Phi, psi and omega in degrees: 000311186302324181291327179293317184290324176301312175300325177291327188278326191309300186297326169295322168302316173298321180296326181300315183285327171296328180291320186298311183300314187293322178289330178285328175296318184299315177296319180297316178294328186277318192267325190265307184270353179053040175230076185305134182248347183232140166294161182305314183301313180294321174300310181299322184285329183289320174304316176298314183296317177299320171306314177307311179301309186299330177284333179280328185234074185299336183293338185265018179300146184212122179294339186268358185298146178304339180285349183254000177207164179277159175298148186249128169254021174282176186293338182227135183256180180319310191266016170089003175294145196228142172239134179266168177081014179273120184254000188284140177285134176268132179230137177294138175284149169295313172237129187311150177258091182270164168270178183255143165294142183215164191213148174253006179259110170303328169301311170315318178292316184299318170310303187308309183291327179296323182284347180291162179302155188296159170059027183262127175282144182244121173273131171248135189232154158295140177263106181290137187257088179211208182255136173293137172219146182242123184253122186254133173239122167248122181056043175077009181243134175294120184245332181217156170214101183252146171282172183295329188050229185263010187094329173260337180204156191212163175277131181276106180255041191296327181296312181294322185291337176281354168282350183269114192297337180280347179259116184286142176282322197210137184236120178269079178215150179287333187269012182268127181289171189296320174225137157208167182240135172234131184254145183194198188231123168278132192230154168244121185292150191301322179305311178294320180299312179301320184288326185290313180297329179287318167315299182307314184300314183301328173269007186049040170269159178300133185277150175285144179300321178197174185300321183303318182291315181296312185294313179301317179292324183290310180305332183263009177289156182267354179243109185298334178304307188287330174304310189295322184297335180276343166085051181286156166229172180215152180233128173269147181211000183204139175235133188230155180148190173252150178052044180268158180289151173085157175243006178236149173306307180306312180305315185291321174302320183289331172295308185304328183289321175300324180281358175107009187277158181274094177251140187286147184275353183278004182286141183220143172260126178250144185260345184201169184297330178290321173300326177296311180292328175292323176289317177302316180285334175296308184285342180294331173257320182296335185300336176293349176263003179282150178288347181233160184280136174226160190229002191173189175235139178255131183244125180231144161301117181291326179279127187291330181288326180288326173305309178306312181299320179288323167076206188226159159272190187287337178240335192221144168297137172290335181278003186214149178209154184246137173250125174261132183279131182290138174308132169279130180215154183224156175268132175213176180267127181274104188280311176205167176238125185250167181225126184250145187245116184278182179285353173254001176103351184285125188265120190247118181286140172241132179276127167259120195250164168290122184310152183205135181268131180218124183052036177083008186234155173265118182250130181233350178215145176211145182289145171251022169057291183196178180294331175299314190299316185298315183293328179285330175261356183043063183250152183222157173300146187097347181286153159264123186243162174265131177246133180227154177264100181300119191060029183065001182224327182259117173298130172215152174262125196251354177165181185232159169281150175300145189268016179310129185085345179266149181271108185296314187294348178277347186274132177301120182285134185273080173281128180298140174302143176274341178233154178308132173287355179252322186237342171092000174307150166289130183280151176234158179231111180291134179306127179095359176241153180278332189272143166271141185235153170266125188264009179269064190301318189280338192241357185263109190310315174298325174297312173305308183286337174298312178301320175294313176308315181296315183306307192272359181302163187307311180279357169259252182276342177058053178262112178286146183097332182265074176272189182294320176295318183292322183294319183300314177300309181297323180293312183295332188272352183087005183276333182235117166224355163222174178289341173292327186294338186291331182271004175255353181300144179244152184302322181289333177295316185284312183295342179281342186280154179295139179078358181258207180155178188295329175293311181294318178301319179293324172297313178298315181295323173298320169289324173301315186291321176295340182286341176293354178252013172288130191290151188314323176304314191274337169295319179297315177293323178298336180300336180072027168304123185305126179077004180260097185271187187303307186295319180290321177301318176300323187270339167289315179295342176279330179280316180242101183280002172212159185293328175299313184287329181289324175314314186260014181286136169286165176295312186293330174291324179296324181290355187273354183266136181306126180084002179252109176263184185300319185289320176294317182296313186299319181298321172297317180288324183289322184301311181286353177272350182277104186298339185286322181285329179293318182296319174297323175292321181294326180286329176288329171295314176297329179293342183104012185282158185284114179249009169213158179224200188291134177284151176286151184300141182288152181304135180279343176202167182246028192292330183249016178297135175094348190262129176254122190231141180258130168261143178209136173098186179255148187229156185264330184252347172210158173284167178299315178294326169294328180283338171294320183289321176299319175304301185300314178300335178260014173086004176277177176237130183274135177228155189267334192232152178273128180224179163306325185290343190287136177286309174192171179248132177274103187252121177262195174295145183057048174307142170297130186295322172304309177307313179304310181302315176300316180296312182300313175302321182272348179072042176273138176279143172264132181242131179282170181296319182298306177305314178298321175297329179291320180310311186262002180051000000 
């Protein structure tokens, strides 16, 4: 009998182990990489199943299980998954930052309220979909800003938090306690989210799935100037500390509002379950009119003494719960799949749908991303597909209905095209990439016009008047075929075009003339070299202050620049190997564009002359960026990867295991922070 029971238990034990691994990886991708692989509901369902299995098999208890800790946004998670490039100081929370128990059932919420002691007030708040933050104030001054981390410790991102206008640095009031902590959510408003994704789409960079991922990725950037540019906001919702004003949660939030903190006006104190359910019903619809993303309602016991009496579980407070709004999705017909070609040649499949109403808007099209995505869902024209609004704004296909009753053989199999739908060139797929590309850069109309549109855009050459329609018109008339042709346009050529005229022509030519003063870094960005975005272009232009020095840079030299990896370096090298690009650059130079900028400062010593140095890990006395500058100031060269030519590795705490392994294989020396500082005195 024991053998029989063991055989029955074995699959469930294997399921338990597999679920732990799957959920830990999902946590890592959600919190650290900002690339969610499971929907909130799928994650919660798997977590509940894991809790059931762990209750069945107490002998398999593991303190590292996802059921025993909150998801972590630290550099290293409980199961050893690692993210590199983290320069933030990790600090222990004064009070653990726990997650909330949640439910998708209004009936469960009613039961939770009814099980509370009688006459308990419930504070209902909107559940904002962003990144949790803990703000520490001492004597009215902001001294720490910690992410949730693993719930016990978080990364101090105070420099980035200080770029958010709604978070005060200092509070000049007599009634502020010596220390208090405010917790809240860092958000990217819908308007800024759409603008950011539009920028990324223009660069053919991966789009953020939703504002939460965009906010999280932004807050972990190493450059506060870029954080400030993106326009984060924050809503605060809980105060902690000793000798704080008020005896209820609501009173403390009202006090925080008088101190200048951004507290939502949607908070309401409810007296009974009917008021709670009315609040949920109202915001289930009205939240769609808010400027920021929400994904539910949070309910908290108002009285702080009652909160303390109810206490906590290992992961969640017993005095609070979250109700999650179910994602709105509809079933509709996939009429056909069409294919769009971007400015860098990427061919993107698009689903053309039978119009369907979602979140107040009519949806007729949705991206299908790439060939692998289509194959994973096995969708074909004629299928009924489930369409959902990701983050309440971006339509996406999340599955298809069963084909039972349909004549499957009558459905067209969705074979990805082998040739470009615009110019007919045979498509290519680079190893390791999901996208198919059209290689005919010089002869494919969408690529030609896309490069010109990018070149004249506001953050590039900023040429007013040359919009998408005008560029298309001039292209069809044979006046624009490359970006260099812009500087050959004459007033009579433009004025003769339909819907234009002499005044429009004068404005366009004035913009073209003004673009000749655009600095070198923006010119480099405007060239449209694949994967060289605005920020990366600035860093490259700082290191290579003329087009001529950049032209002869090797891939290895380019990889020494921060944020320039092997793929970007290879794209730059290939750009300058193409004779057509060199001819265009020569014409741009003759037109008078700025092809050089300020040179980098000369080294102050030669103590590291001839040394190629890799930096890995975290440091206590200087940041990684500061050490890169120190190396260059002393005549050394920063390189991004370990090779036989590497002189040594400046090794800090939590050094990357791959770099350590490679160093051991090649016999490359590891130099500690103290030893390095001793070398340069």
